[in-house]
N, C-alpha and C positions, 0 to 999 in steps of 0.2 A: 339554121342561122344560130351561131353561137355568140353569146355575150361574154365578154371578158370583164365583167363587173367584179370589182374587189368587194369582199365582205368587210363592212366596217368593223373595226375592233375598238371597244371602249374599255375603260377601267371600271371594275366593280366599285360602286360608291363606298362599300364597306371595307373591303380588304385590298383593293387596288389590283386585283388579279385581272389579266387581259381576258375579255369576253367577246366572242363574236356576236354581232347584232343580227341574229337570224330569227325568223318566225318560229323555228323549231325550239328555240331556247325559251322555255316557258318562264324562266326566272329573270329574264333580261330587264333592266340593265345589271342585275346582280348575277353572280357566278353560280349561286346555289340557293336553295330554300333557306338554309341557315343564315346566310347574309341578309336575305330578304326579311326574315323574322327578327333579326337583330335591329334592322332599320325600323321596322314597324314598331318594335318595342320602344325605341327611342322616341318616336312620334307619340306613342300612347302615354309615355311618362313625361311628356312635354320637355324633353331634353333639347329639342330643336326649337329655337325661339327667334323671332325677328326683333331686333332692338328698336326701342321707341320710347316715347314719353308716356307716362301714365295718363290715362284719360279720366276726366272728371265724371263722377256719377251724377247723371241728371236728376235722379230721385233723392239725392242727399239734401238735407236742409242746408240752406245758405247761412254762413257765419256772418254776423253783422257787426 
């Protein structure tokens, strides 16, 4: 029995190169280790942030 399943193709989040989503691709969704490391570095340096309001420090003394 043959399956005619198409392999999904996604864009690398870093460089936008087309990447086949296969179990053999150990860097997925990235195209390479380089793109994966660049993305990891961006997370480590806190370049990716979710916008939001500053939260109040519960341990800070209250201004009266």
